[in-house]
C-alpha positions as CSV (number, residue, x, y, z in Angstrom):
1,M,-11.4,-6.0,49.5
2,F,-8.8,-3.4,48.4
3,R,-7.3,-3.6,51.9
4,N,-7.0,-7.4,51.6
5,L,-5.3,-7.1,48.2
6,V,-2.8,-4.6,49.6
7,S,-1.9,-6.9,52.5
8,G,-1.6,-9.9,50.2
9,F,0.4,-8.4,47.4
10,G,1.9,-5.3,49.0
11,L,1.3,-1.8,47.7
12,A,4.1,-2.0,45.1
13,G,2.9,-5.3,43.8
14,L,-0.6,-4.1,43.5
15,M,0.5,-1.0,41.6
16,G,2.5,-3.2,39.2
17,F,-0.5,-5.4,38.7
18,A,-2.7,-2.4,37.9
19,M,-0.1,-1.1,35.4
20,V,0.1,-4.4,33.6
21,F,-3.7,-4.8,33.6
22,G,-4.2,-1.3,32.3
23,A,-1.6,-1.7,29.5
24,T,-3.2,-5.0,28.5
25,T,-6.7,-3.7,28.3
26,G,-5.4,-0.6,26.5
27,A,-3.6,-2.7,23.9
28,N,-6.6,-4.9,23.5
29,G,-8.8,-1.9,23.0
30,Q,-6.5,-0.6,20.2
31,E,-6.4,-4.0,18.6
32,A,-10.1,-4.3,18.7
33,S,-10.5,-0.9,17.1
34,K,-8.0,-1.7,14.4
35,Q,-9.8,-5.0,13.6
36,E,-13.1,-3.2,13.5
37,T,-11.8,-0.7,10.9
38,E,-10.1,-3.4,8.9
39,V,-13.0,-5.9,8.6
40,G,-12.8,-7.7,5.3
41,F,-9.3,-6.8,4.5
42,V,-6.8,-9.6,3.6
43,S,-3.0,-9.2,3.9
44,L,-1.0,-9.5,0.7
45,F,2.5,-9.5,2.3
46,D,3.6,-11.6,5.3
47,G,6.4,-9.2,6.2
48,K,9.1,-11.9,5.9
49,T,9.1,-13.4,2.4
50,M,7.9,-12.6,-1.1
51,N,5.5,-15.5,-1.1
52,G,2.6,-14.7,-3.3
53,W,4.6,-12.2,-5.3
54,K,6.5,-12.7,-8.6
55,V,9.4,-10.5,-9.9
56,N,9.8,-10.1,-13.6
57,E,13.1,-8.6,-14.8
58,N,16.0,-7.6,-12.5
59,P,15.0,-9.6,-9.3
60,G,18.0,-8.0,-7.5
61,S,16.0,-4.8,-7.4
62,W,13.7,-6.2,-4.6
63,K,14.3,-7.5,-1.1
64,V,12.6,-8.0,2.2
65,E,14.2,-5.8,4.9
66,E,13.0,-5.4,8.5
67,G,9.4,-6.4,7.6
68,N,9.3,-4.2,4.5
69,L,9.3,-4.8,0.7
70,V,12.2,-2.6,-0.5
71,C,12.9,-1.6,-4.1
72,K,16.2,-0.2,-5.3
73,G,17.8,-1.0,-8.7
74,E,17.1,-1.4,-12.4
75,R,13.5,-1.3,-13.6
76,S,11.6,-4.2,-12.2
77,H,8.0,-5.0,-11.3
78,L,6.8,-7.2,-8.5
79,F,3.4,-8.7,-9.3
80,Y,0.9,-10.1,-6.8
81,V,0.1,-13.7,-7.8
82,G,-1.2,-15.1,-4.5
83,N,-4.8,-15.3,-5.6
84,D,-5.9,-16.6,-9.0
85,K,-9.2,-14.7,-8.9
86,P,-8.7,-11.2,-10.5
87,Y,-9.5,-8.1,-8.6
88,K,-12.1,-5.8,-10.1
89,N,-13.9,-3.8,-7.4
90,F,-11.7,-3.4,-4.3
91,H,-10.3,-1.2,-1.5
92,F,-6.5,-1.5,-1.4
93,K,-4.2,0.0,1.3
94,A,-0.5,0.1,1.7
95,E,2.0,2.0,3.8
96,V,4.7,3.6,1.7
97,K,8.0,5.5,2.5
98,T,10.3,7.2,0.0
99,E,13.8,8.3,0.2
100,P,14.5,11.8,-1.4
101,N,14.4,11.9,-5.3
102,S,12.8,8.5,-5.5
103,N,10.2,7.2,-8.0
104,A,8.0,4.0,-7.8
105,G,4.4,3.0,-8.4
106,I,1.5,0.8,-7.5
107,Y,-0.3,-0.8,-10.5
108,F,-3.8,-2.2,-10.3
109,H,-6.0,-4.1,-12.9
110,T,-2.7,-5.2,-14.4
111,K,-1.3,-8.7,-15.2
112,Y,2.1,-10.3,-15.1
113,Q,4.5,-9.7,-18.0
114,E,8.1,-10.7,-18.4
115,S,9.6,-7.2,-18.9
116,G,9.0,-3.6,-19.6
117,W,6.6,-1.1,-18.2
118,P,3.2,-2.7,-17.6
119,K,1.0,-2.6,-20.6
120,Y,-2.2,-3.3,-18.6
121,G,-3.9,-1.5,-15.8
122,F,-3.4,1.8,-14.2
123,E,-0.6,3.2,-12.1
124,C,-0.9,5.0,-8.8
125,Q,2.2,7.2,-8.7
126,V,4.8,7.1,-5.9
127,N,6.9,10.3,-6.0
128,L,7.3,13.0,-3.5
129,S,10.4,14.7,-4.7
130,Y,11.6,12.9,-7.9
131,N,13.2,15.6,-10.1
132,S,12.5,14.2,-13.5
133,D,8.7,13.7,-13.2
134,P,6.2,16.3,-12.1
135,R,3.5,13.7,-11.4
136,K,3.4,13.3,-7.6
137,T,2.3,10.6,-5.2
138,S,-1.3,9.5,-5.7
139,S,-1.5,10.6,-9.3
140,L,-3.6,8.3,-11.5
141,Y,-0.6,8.4,-13.8
142,G,-1.3,10.1,-17.1
143,V,-5.0,10.2,-16.5
144,K,-5.5,12.6,-13.6
145,D,-2.3,13.9,-12.1
146,V,-1.4,15.4,-8.7
147,L,1.3,18.1,-8.9
148,E,1.9,18.8,-5.2
149,P,3.4,16.3,-2.7
150,A,0.9,15.1,-0.1
151,A,3.4,13.7,2.3
152,K,7.2,13.9,3.1
153,D,10.2,11.8,2.2
154,N,11.5,9.5,4.9
155,E,8.0,9.3,6.6
156,W,5.5,6.5,6.2
157,Y,2.2,7.5,4.6
158,T,-0.9,5.4,3.8
159,Q,-1.9,5.0,0.1
160,E,-5.5,3.9,-0.6
161,I,-6.8,2.8,-4.0
162,I,-10.6,2.2,-4.3
163,V,-12.2,0.9,-7.5
164,Q,-16.0,0.6,-7.6
165,G,-17.4,0.2,-11.1
166,K,-16.1,3.0,-13.3
167,K,-14.9,5.1,-10.4
168,V,-11.4,5.3,-9.0
169,T,-10.6,7.1,-5.7
170,L,-7.0,7.6,-4.6
171,K,-6.3,8.8,-1.0
172,V,-3.2,9.7,1.0
173,N,-3.4,9.5,4.8
174,G,-7.2,9.6,4.4
175,K,-7.3,12.7,2.2
176,T,-8.8,12.2,-1.3
177,M,-6.3,13.2,-3.9
178,V,-8.0,11.9,-7.1
179,E,-11.5,10.9,-8.1
180,Y,-11.8,9.7,-11.6
181,I,-14.9,8.3,-13.4
182,E,-14.2,6.5,-16.6
183,P,-16.2,7.5,-19.6
184,D,-18.7,5.0,-20.9
185,D,-17.0,4.9,-24.3
186,Q,-13.5,4.5,-23.0
187,K,-11.3,2.2,-25.1
188,A,-7.8,1.0,-24.4
189,G,-5.2,2.5,-26.6
190,S,-1.9,4.3,-26.0
191,D,0.0,4.1,-22.7
192,F,-2.1,6.9,-21.2
193,T,-5.4,5.5,-22.6
194,R,-6.4,2.6,-20.5
195,K,-9.6,0.9,-19.5
196,L,-10.9,-0.3,-16.1
197,E,-11.3,-4.1,-16.4
198,E,-9.8,-6.4,-13.8
199,G,-6.4,-7.9,-12.8
200,T,-3.9,-7.9,-10.1
201,F,-1.5,-5.5,-8.4
202,A,2.2,-4.7,-9.1
203,L,4.8,-2.7,-7.3
204,Q,7.4,-0.8,-9.4
205,A,11.1,-0.4,-8.9
206,H,11.8,2.6,-11.2
207,D,15.5,3.1,-11.4
208,P,18.8,2.6,-9.4
209,G,18.7,6.0,-7.8
210,S,15.3,5.4,-6.2
211,K,14.7,3.6,-3.0
212,V,11.1,3.0,-1.8
213,Y,9.6,0.9,1.1
214,F,6.2,-0.8,1.2
215,R,4.6,-2.6,4.1
216,N,1.1,-3.6,5.5
217,L,-0.3,-4.2,2.0
218,R,-3.9,-5.4,2.2
219,V,-7.1,-5.5,0.2
220,K,-10.8,-5.9,0.5
221,R,-13.0,-7.0,-2.4
222,L,-16.1,-4.9,-3.0
223,D,-19.3,-5.9,-4.6
């Protein structure tokens, strides 16, 4: 059979066919593996538009660039409004890249507000080298802080936020950075005294000197 194939296609043609076939099966294998690990996740960003998202103040601080959500400019927050049902227990993932001396954030259990720093929910810090704030990437801001950078500027890293009941887990590139269990008697109060409830997500544009990129945002609801 192999001899017949060689005579029909020629050796060069058969080798080309084998290369294409091998590449195709390899790609399909990778895709199947990715789908297997991402079962239940729903994309929050289409890579082309801000559909499903709503900017509050200073809309010029946000744009879509080469498949990424990019923030640079005056304080602004981009809220996810694509699903009316609030998120309570969930597993959130996003790929993030920072330029040097940049600050941003990912809020969860929050809700839309017209201006100001979000009053509701918690912030997962985005900061690998920002000079004016010691709280580094994957800090549960003001609650349980990380003081050493877990990644590098100008390189993509994966941020995970997992909320299950009263437990919050924050991970960078698969490494657990923060585990926090909310006290049973926790009550919302000052900016750094917040309570796990439910809500949506928001991305933060912190200041004109910071530039941060977000892509591949997705979430899976948990029981």
